[in-house]
C-alpha positions as CSV (number, residue, x, y, z in Angstrom):
1,M,-32.0,40.9,-56.4
2,T,-29.0,42.8,-57.6
3,L,-28.2,45.6,-59.7
4,P,-26.7,44.8,-62.9
5,Y,-23.3,45.3,-63.4
6,T,-23.6,48.1,-66.1
7,V,-25.7,50.3,-63.3
8,K,-24.0,52.9,-61.5
9,V,-24.6,54.2,-57.8
10,R,-23.6,57.5,-56.9
11,W,-23.8,59.0,-53.6
12,V,-25.1,62.5,-53.1
13,T,-23.8,63.8,-49.3
14,S,-22.6,67.2,-50.4
15,F,-23.6,70.5,-52.5
16,L,-21.0,69.9,-55.0
17,N,-22.7,66.8,-56.4
18,V,-25.7,67.5,-56.7
19,K,-25.4,68.8,-60.1
20,F,-24.7,65.3,-61.9
21,L,-29.1,64.5,-60.7
22,K,-29.3,66.9,-64.0
23,F,-28.4,63.9,-66.3
24,L,-32.0,62.6,-65.1
25,L,-33.9,65.1,-66.9
26,K,-32.7,62.7,-70.6
27,E,-34.2,59.7,-68.7
28,E,-37.8,58.8,-70.3
29,F,-38.4,56.4,-67.0
30,I,-37.7,57.7,-63.8
31,G,-37.5,55.3,-60.3
32,I,-38.1,56.7,-57.2
33,S,-37.7,55.0,-53.0
34,A,-37.2,56.1,-49.9
35,E,-35.5,55.0,-46.6
36,W,-36.4,56.1,-43.3
37,N,-35.9,55.2,-39.6
38,A,-37.9,53.4,-37.1
39,Q,-39.5,56.8,-36.3
40,G,-40.7,57.1,-39.8
41,R,-37.7,60.2,-40.6
42,I,-36.6,60.1,-44.0
43,S,-33.0,59.7,-44.5
44,L,-32.2,58.4,-47.8
45,F,-33.7,59.3,-51.0
46,Q,-32.7,57.1,-54.3
47,I,-33.9,58.3,-57.7
48,C,-32.5,56.7,-60.9
49,G,-32.6,56.5,-64.8
50,Q,-31.7,53.1,-67.1
51,K,-28.1,53.9,-66.0
52,T,-27.8,55.3,-62.7
53,V,-29.3,55.5,-59.3
54,Y,-28.3,58.4,-57.0
55,I,-28.5,57.8,-53.6
56,I,-29.5,61.4,-51.7
57,D,-28.3,62.0,-48.2
58,L,-31.5,64.1,-47.0
59,K,-29.0,64.2,-43.7
60,K,-26.2,66.3,-45.4
61,V,-28.2,67.9,-48.9
62,A,-31.4,68.5,-47.5
63,K,-31.5,72.5,-46.9
64,N,-29.9,72.6,-50.4
65,S,-32.5,74.6,-52.9
66,K,-30.7,73.9,-56.3
67,M,-31.1,70.3,-55.2
68,N,-34.8,71.1,-54.7
69,E,-34.7,73.4,-58.0
70,L,-33.4,70.7,-59.7
71,L,-35.6,67.8,-59.0
72,T,-38.3,69.8,-59.2
73,Q,-37.5,70.5,-63.3
74,I,-37.1,66.2,-63.1
75,F,-40.7,65.5,-61.7
76,A,-42.1,68.0,-63.4
77,N,-40.3,67.2,-67.3
78,P,-43.4,66.2,-69.6
79,K,-41.3,63.8,-71.0
80,S,-40.2,61.4,-68.3
81,I,-42.6,59.3,-66.0
82,I,-41.8,58.8,-62.6
83,I,-42.2,55.5,-61.2
84,A,-42.8,54.5,-57.2
85,F,-44.1,52.9,-54.8
86,D,-47.2,54.1,-52.9
87,L,-46.0,57.7,-53.9
88,E,-48.6,59.1,-51.7
89,S,-47.0,58.3,-48.8
90,Y,-43.6,59.8,-49.9
91,R,-45.5,63.1,-50.7
92,T,-46.8,63.1,-46.9
93,K,-43.8,62.6,-45.5
94,F,-41.5,64.9,-47.4
95,N,-44.4,67.5,-46.8
96,E,-44.0,67.0,-43.0
97,Q,-40.8,66.3,-42.9
98,Y,-39.1,68.5,-45.0
99,P,-41.4,71.2,-46.1
100,N,-38.1,73.3,-48.3
101,L,-38.3,70.1,-50.6
102,T,-41.4,70.4,-52.3
103,F,-40.5,69.1,-56.0
104,I,-42.4,65.7,-54.7
105,N,-45.5,67.1,-55.5
106,Q,-44.2,68.3,-58.8
107,A,-44.7,64.9,-60.8
108,E,-47.5,64.9,-63.6
109,K,-46.9,62.0,-65.0
110,F,-46.5,59.0,-62.9
111,I,-46.8,55.2,-61.9
112,D,-47.0,54.4,-58.8
113,V,-47.0,50.4,-58.7
114,R,-48.9,49.7,-56.1
115,E,-51.7,51.5,-57.4
116,Y,-51.8,50.2,-60.8
117,Y,-51.4,46.4,-59.0
118,S,-53.9,46.8,-56.9
119,K,-56.1,47.4,-59.9
120,V,-54.9,44.9,-61.9
121,Y,-55.1,42.0,-59.3
122,D,-57.6,43.8,-56.7
123,D,-54.9,43.5,-54.2
124,K,-52.8,45.9,-52.2
125,D,-50.3,43.8,-51.6
126,N,-46.2,45.1,-50.1
127,L,-43.6,45.5,-52.4
128,Q,-41.8,42.2,-51.5
129,A,-44.9,40.3,-51.9
130,I,-45.8,42.2,-55.5
131,V,-42.0,41.6,-57.1
132,R,-42.6,38.1,-56.0
133,N,-45.8,37.4,-57.6
134,L,-44.5,39.3,-60.7
135,F,-41.2,38.4,-61.6
136,E,-40.4,35.3,-58.9
137,K,-38.0,37.5,-57.2
138,A,-36.9,37.7,-53.4
139,I,-36.1,41.5,-52.3
140,C,-34.0,41.5,-49.4
141,K,-35.2,43.8,-47.1
142,A,-32.7,42.8,-44.4
143,E,-31.5,46.8,-43.9
144,S,-34.6,48.4,-44.7
145,N,-35.2,49.2,-40.8
146,C,-32.2,49.8,-40.0
147,N,-31.2,53.5,-38.6
148,W,-30.3,55.1,-41.9
149,N,-29.1,58.2,-39.9
150,K,-26.7,56.6,-38.1
151,R,-22.9,57.8,-39.6
152,P,-21.2,56.1,-41.5
153,L,-23.9,54.2,-43.2
154,K,-23.0,50.5,-43.6
155,K,-21.7,49.4,-47.8
156,T,-24.5,47.0,-47.7
């Protein structure tokens, strides 16, 4: 499965480009995901609206208080719904690894895909199985367990 050509991918790798996240304040639905290495350390956080995916390099910008403030506004925005797969695992990992990034606890309105799916289908499948069952599409997870802390990152 690939992104439509109309969707832009933006890297957030410095304090200067954190400001671009403000465009998500206008979004009704916001998707989130994270990538962590074999030791369970989150390295990348993805957050997207309808037309732009922001890949946040936590190794480079995790200490940015402005980023946390902006993400807190986005997560607490009453006009937006946060969509995640197993949001509670993100909260646990962020609280343990990045206690300064408190935005993850601010999601008032959210849909946890795994929880919702399990209520409808009485099954707690993984993300690949859920996408295959609902959309008859495959998600390539070949890069999922690579070392996300190693730089530079691969373009794939």
